[in-house]
MARPANU-482793 format. One line per 8 residues: number of its first residue (from 0); their letters; for each residue z, x, y of N, C-alpha, C. Coordinates in steps of 0.001 Angstrom, whole numbers, plus 524288, in hexadecimal, padded with zeros to 5 digits. Atoms other than C-alpha are relative to their C-alpha. Example, Ala and Ser with C-alpha at 12.3 -4.5 7.8 and 13.67 -1.06 7.14 Angstrom:
<sites>
0) AS) 80000,8037A,7FB5A,81E78,8300C,7EE6C,80000,80384,804B0; 7FFC4,7FCCC,7FB5A,81BE4,83566,7FBDC,802DA,7FCFE,80442
</sites>
This chain:
<sites>
0) XXXXXXXX) 7FEB0,804A4,80120,6370A,B7ED3,AC4C4,8046B,7FE98,7FB87; 7FB4B,80156,80507,643CA,B78FA,ABE56,8006E,7FA8A,7FE44; 7FFCA,804B1,801D2,6449A,B6F37,AB625,80516,7FF24,7FD4D; 7FB34,802C5,80042,65070,B653F,AB661,8003B,7FE77,7FA43; 7FF87,80220,80455,655A9,B61C3,AA8E1,8042B,7FC0B,8017D; 7FC92,8053A,7FEF5,65CA2,B54BC,AA823,802E4,80115,7FC7E; 7FC58,7FDDF,8036C,66961,B5698,AA3AB,8014A,7FA8A,7FC06; 80009,8041A,8034D,66AD2,B4E0F,A96CE,80487,7FE7D,7FFA8
8) XXXXXXXX) 7FA1D,8026F,800E3,6767A,B44E0,A965E,800AB,8013D,7F99A; 7FEE5,7FDA6,80507,67ECC,B47A6,A8A21,80506,7FB0B,7FFC8; 7FD04,80442,8027E,6883B,B3B25,A8315,7FE1C,7FDDE,7FD3E; 80209,8042E,8039A,687BC,B306F,A7C0A,7FE92,7FACC,80221; 8028B,804C3,7FD4D,68043,B2416,A7EE9,802E7,7FAC7,7FE29; 7FCB2,802F6,80190,68605,B1702,A7E4F,8010D,7FDBA,7FA6B; 80194,801D3,80597,67FF8,B1328,A7173,8027E,80425,7FC8F; 7FE0C,7FAD6,80336,6853C,B1FC0,A6AE2,80608,7FECA,800EE
16) XXXXXXXX) 7F9B0,8023F,7FEF7,693F1,B1B5E,A704F,80150,7FC4C,7FC86; 7FF96,805CC,803DF,69241,B0D96,A69B0,80170,7FFFD,7FCDB; 7FEF6,7FF97,80613,68F93,B1234,A5D21,80376,80107,7FEAB; 7FBD3,7FDD7,80228,69AE4,B1B2E,A5D65,80529,7FBBA,80035; 7FCC5,80302,80117,6A2B3,B1132,A60BB,8012D,7FBCD,7FC8A; 800E5,80442,8049C,69D74,B0717,A579B,80282,80354,7FBEA; 7FCC3,7FB1E,80408,6A09B,B1227,A4D6C,80543,7FF94,7FE3D; 7F852,7FF1C,7FF28,6AF20,B1448,A50E4,80279,7F995,7FF3D
24) XXXXXXXX) 7FD2A,804BB,800F9,6B0B0,B0574,A5192,7FFEF,7FE07,7F9E2; 8015C,800D0,80635,6ABFD,B03B6,A42E6,80457,8021D,7FD65; 7FD0D,7FD2A,8045C,6B3E2,B0E58,A3D95,805C2,7FF79,802BA; 7FAB1,801FF,7FF7C,6BF20,B08C1,A44BD,8028E,7FC1E,7FE6D; 8005D,804D0,801EC,6BD72,AFA7A,A4015,800FC,800D2,7FA78; 7FD9A,7FF14,8052D,6BDF7,B0046,A322D,804F7,802B3,7FEEA; 7FD62,7FD03,8008B,6C773,B0ABC,A34AB,805F9,7FEBB,80147; 7F90E,802C3,7FD28,6D3F5,B0299,A3C41,801B6,7FC9E,7F9F6
32) XXXXXXXX) 7FE20,8028D,806D1,6D4FE,AF918,A2F1F,80203,802EB,7FD50; 7FEC0,7FD9F,80287,6D4BC,B032F,A267B,80452,8035A,7FFCC; 7FAF6,7FD09,7FD1E,6DEC3,B09DF,A2E97,80346,7FF0B,7FF0B; 7FCA2,803BB,80115,6E6BA,AFF23,A2DCE,80170,7FFE8,7FAF4; 7FDF6,80024,8053A,6E6AA,AFD3C,A1FE9,80291,8052B,7FD1B; 7FD53,7FB1D,80125,6EA5E,B0BCC,A1DAE,80632,7FFD7,803A9; 7FBA7,7FEAB,7FD3F,6F554,B0B0D,A261A,80421,7FB75,7FD89; 7FCCA,805A2,80310,6F947,AFD1D,A208D,8029F,801BF,7F902
40) XXXXXXXX) 7FEC8,7FD96,80606,6FA59,B0410,A120D,8046A,80416,80075; 7FAA8,7FACC,7FED1,7013C,B0FA6,A1804,804F2,7FCDD,80045; 7FB5A,8034C,7FF0A,70B7D,B05CF,A1CF8,801AF,7FEA8,7FBAC; 7FEFA,8018B,804ED,70BA6,AFF11,A102F,8029A,80266,7FC73; 7FC67,7FF14,80555,70FA3,B0A24,A071A,805D1,801F5,801D0; 7FC20,7FF11,7FDCD,71AFB,B0BA1,A0E8F,8043E,7FA3C,7FBFC; 7FE18,802FF,80493,71E3C,AFD05,A066E,7FF75,8014B,7FB10; 7FF74,7FE33,8068F,71955,B0373,9F94A,803DE,8044E,8005C
48) XXXXXXXX) 7FD21,7FAE5,8009E,721FF,B0E59,9FBCB,80796,7FD08,80034; 7F9AB,8029C,800F5,72E32,B04CB,9FE77,800DA,7FD45,7FA5E; 7FFFF,801FA,804D8,72A5D,AFE79,9F319,8005D,803D3,7FB00; 7FEFB,7FBCC,803B6,72A7A,B0A15,9EAFC,805DD,8008B,7FEBC; 7FB8E,7FFD8,80088,737F8,B0C3B,9ECFF,8041C,7FCFF,7FB8F; 7FE43,8023C,8049C,73B17,B0076,9E53A,7FEAD,7FED0,7FB84; 801AF,7FE9F,80605,732FD,B0348,9D9DA,802F5,803C6,7FD55; 7FCE6,7FBCE,8020A,73A85,B1014,9D839,8045E,7FD23,7FDBF
56) XXXXXXXX) 7FBEC,80248,802C5,745CC,B081C,9D690,8003B,7FBEE,7FB8E; 80176,80389,80584,740BD,AFE28,9CDE5,7FFA3,8039F,7FB25; 802B1,7FDDE,8041D,73A19,B07E7,9C423,80699,8031C,7FF0B; 7FB91,7FDE6,80285,7471C,B0F96,9C409,804B4,7FBA9,7FD22; 7FBDC,8028C,80262,74F5E,B03D4,9C1F4,7FF47,7FCE1,7F95F; 80182,800EF,8046F,74837,AFE4F,9B671,80016,80385,7FD76; 7FEE7,7FB93,80375,74740,B0BB5,9B033,8067A,7FF1B,7FCD6; 7FC0F,7FEDB,8013B,754B9,B0A9F,9B05B,8037B,7FB4C,7FB4B
64) XXXXXXXX) 7FFDC,80505,803EF,75591,AFD45,9A847,801CF,7FA48,803FC; 7FDC2,80530,7FC6F,75AB6,AF4AD,9B402,7FB00,7FAFD,8009A; 80303,8041B,80101,753C3,AE709,9B498,7FCD4,7FF97,80679; 803F3,80086,7FCA9,74AA7,AE19C,9BEBA,8025A,7FEFC,80610; 7FCAF,802DA,7FB9A,75465,ADB9C,9C867,80465,804A5,800A8; 7FE69,7FD23,7FDA0,75C60,AE6F5,9C997,7FD83,804CD,80263; 80187,7FBEE,7FD09,750E7,AF12D,9CB13,7FCCE,7FD30,805F2; 80078,80109,7FA87,74E3A,AE863,9D6A2,802AF,80043,8032F
72) XXXXXXXX) 7FAA3,7FFC3,7FCA7,75950,AE8EA,9DBED,800CA,80539,802C2; 7FFF0,7FBB6,7FED2,75896,AF72C,9DB12,7FBD0,802A4,803D5; 80456,7FE71,7FD73,74ABA,AF836,9E05C,801A1,7FD4E,8067C; 7FD0F,80129,7FA66,75023,AEFDC,9ECBA,80433,802CB,80207; 7FC7A,7FCF3,7FEC7,75A83,AF868,9EE13,7FE92,80569,8017A; 80319,7FB11,7FE93,751F8,B03F3,9EEB4,7FC7D,800CE,804D9; 802CB,7FEDD,7FBC9,7498C,B0053,9F812,80264,7FC2F,80588; 7FC84,801FC,7FBDF,753BB,AF963,A018D,7FF98,804B1,803F0
80) XXXXXXXX) 7FEE1,7FB33,7FBDA,75271,B00B3,A0E60,7FC23,80601,7FFD7; 80229,7FBE8,80369,74A8B,B0B0E,A07B1,7FA22,7FF8F,80163; 805CA,7FFAE,7FDB4,73C5F,B075F,A0FDE,8005C,800CC,804AE; 80086,801E5,7F9AA,7373B,B0744,A1CEA,7FE87,7FA1B,800DC; 7FFB0,806F0,7FDEF,73974,AF8D9,A22D6,7FBEF,80139,803DB; 80463,80173,7FBD4,72ECE,AFB27,A2CD0,7FB6E,8006F,7FC78; 80698,80060,80305,722DA,AFADA,A2189,803CC,7FC56,7FCDE; 7FFE8,8035D,805B8,72A35,AF3DB,A1631,80424,7FB0B,80174
88) XXXXXXXX) 7FDF4,8050B,7FD76,7310F,AE6A6,A1978,804D4,80072,7FB77; 7FC44,800CD,80319,7372E,AE620,A0B5D,7FF00,801DF,7FA57; 80011,7FF6B,804B0,73856,AEA61,9FE1E,80328,7FF69,7FC8E; 7FC85,80250,8029B,73CD9,AE26E,9F354,80029,800EB,7F970; 7FF3B,800B5,8062C,73FE3,AE24D,9E4AB,80254,7FC04,7FD49; 7FDC4,804B0,8034F,7411B,AD769,9DC25,7FF9D,80015,7FA7D; 7FECC,7FF86,80664,74369,AD448,9CDF3,7FC24,7FAFC,7FF1A; 80415,803DD,800E7,7362C,ACB6C,9CA53,7FFF2,7FFCC,7FA0A
96) XXXXXXXX) 8004D,80036,8080B,73938,ACC2A,9B9D1,803FD,80257,7FF33; 7FBDC,7FDB5,80243,740B7,AD128,9B105,80008,80750,80099; 8001B,7F9C7,7FF74,73C92,ADE6F,9B179,7FB15,800ED,80506; 80243,7FFEA,7FBB0,734C0,ADD38,9BECF,801A6,8007F,80407; 7FECF,80077,7F9F0,736C9,AE173,9CC72,7FB1A,8004C,80453; 80546,7FF20,7FCB2,72D7F,ADFFD,9D6A8,801CF,80195,8053C; 7FDD7,7FDDB,7FCE4,72FA4,AE709,9E3A5,7FB57,7FE91,804F8; 804E9,80282,7FCCA,72883,AE065,9F005,801E1,803B0,804D7
104) XXXXXXXX) 7FE28,7FCDE,7FA11,7289B,AE985,9FD28,7FBAC,7FE5F,804E1; 80299,800F0,7FEDD,723EB,AE40F,A080B,7FF2F,8022E,80600; 80302,7FC21,7FBD8,71C74,AE9FB,A152F,80317,7FC50,80559; 7FFC8,80296,7FB10,7201E,AE712,A2290,7FBCF,802A6,80506; 802E7,7FDC4,7FC43,71919,AEA78,A2FE3,7FA7E,7FE43,8001E; 80552,80117,80061,7099D,AEA49,A30A1,7FDDC,7FEAC,7FCED; 801E2,8043F,805FB,7082A,AE7A9,A2265,80559,7FCC6,7FE30; 7FB3D,802EB,8015A,71434,ADEA8,A2284,7FE5A,7FC0F,7FBF9
112) XXXXXXXX) 8013D,805C0,803E7,71470,AD42F,A1735,7FE22,803EE,7FA92; 80286,7FE71,803AA,70CCA,ADDA7,A0E3D,804AA,80280,7FAE7; 7FB63,7FE9D,80482,714CA,ADEEB,A0003,7FEFA,80246,7FC68; 802B0,7FCF2,80466,713DD,AE990,9F57F,804FB,7FC7E,7FC22; 7FCDC,80530,80531,71941,AE17A,9E78A,7FF76,80481,7FC54; 7FF09,7FD23,805C5,71CD7,AEADC,9DC8F,803E3,7FDF2,7FA7D; 7FE4E,8024C,80549,7204C,AE5B3,9CF12,8029D,80405,7FC2A; 800C3,7FC7B,80475,72827,AEE32,9C527,80116,7FDEE,7FB8D
120) XXXXXXXX) 800DD,802E1,805D7,727E6,AE955,9B6FE,80217,80547,7FC08; 7FEFE,7FABC,802D7,73035,AF127,9AE8E,7FFC8,7FD3C,7F901; 80372,800CE,806AD,729B8,AF039,99F00,80537,8011E,7FC89; 7FCC9,80100,8065D,73224,AEF45,9921F,8012F,805DC,7FF2E; 7FF50,7FA3B,80056,7305B,AFE67,990E3,80319,8040D,8048B; 7FC8F,7FE8C,7FB90,7383D,B001B,99EB8,7FC53,80304,8049D; 804EA,7FF16,7FE83,72B10,B046C,9A4EF,7FF98,7FC95,80531; 8018C,803F4,7FC01,729CE,AFEE3,9B42A,7FAD0,800FC,8016A
128) XXXXXXXX) 804E8,8000E,7FD6B,71C62,AFB08,9B885,801EF,7FC65,80579; 7FFE1,80226,7FAF8,71997,AF7BC,9C65A,7F9AA,7FD68,7FEE3; 802DB,802F6,80019,70FFF,AEDE7,9C999,7FE9B,7FDC0,80649; 8006A,801F3,7FB25,70B58,AE9CD,9D787,7FBB3,7F9B9,7FF38; 802ED,80561,800C4,707DC,AD997,9D6FD,7FCE0,7FF9D,804E1; 80272,80224,7FB27,6FE30,AD63A,9DF9B,7FF75,7FB4C,80295; 7FE45,804C0,7FC9C,70190,AC925,9E23C,804A5,8018E,80367; 7FBC6,7FF95,7FBBB,70D4F,ACECD,9E897,8000D,803FF,803E9
136) XXXXXXXX) 800F5,7FAE6,7FCCE,70969,ADC2E,9EF94,7FB53,7FDBD,8050B; 804A4,80134,7FB83,70231,AD7BB,9FD2D,7FCA8,804DD,7FFD0; 801DC,7FAC0,7FE23,6FF58,AE5BD,9FF8F,7FBCB,800FA,7FDAF; 80525,7FEB0,80392,6F4B7,AE43A,9F480,7FA2B,7FDDD,80288; 804CE,8036E,7FF23,6EBA8,ADB1C,9FBAD,7FF52,801F7,80646; 8003B,7FCBE,7FB22,6EF93,AE314,A08EC,7FD81,8055A,7FFE0; 80148,7FAD6,800C6,6EB1A,AEFEA,A035D,8046E,80544,801CA; 7FC02,7FB85,7FE8B,6F739,AF79A,A0546,800DF,800A4,7FCC1
144) X) 7FEA5,7FF2B,803EB,6FA4A,AF890,9F7D7,7FDB1,8017C,7FB93
</sites>
């Protein structure tokens, strides 16, 4: 007498597949915004780097003994055409006080309008200190810098 065995089906049930799809959807809902924020911060690093060119020029100028107006002019000359115009709209240094120069770099593209503001102050002993005023840098509230 032969005993016939029933072939067992293999595979996933519909509920198992639905659970996997739900888990993937939850992970995507968390991951996509985090990835976008990461990419925006990476793009904004180009703006910060462009502002760094002006910072070096201002520090050198202040150390030599020039006034703030000359240092702002030298900073603008150093950054003129020296940055990626696909990510940076403008880098501009201005004299905002007797011994104070402010550098503002502005982004374009996906992160357009975000600004990076740095203020250089020369102390009486000749040291240059940098400050990032929260009121002027929109990148702080956006989480880019």
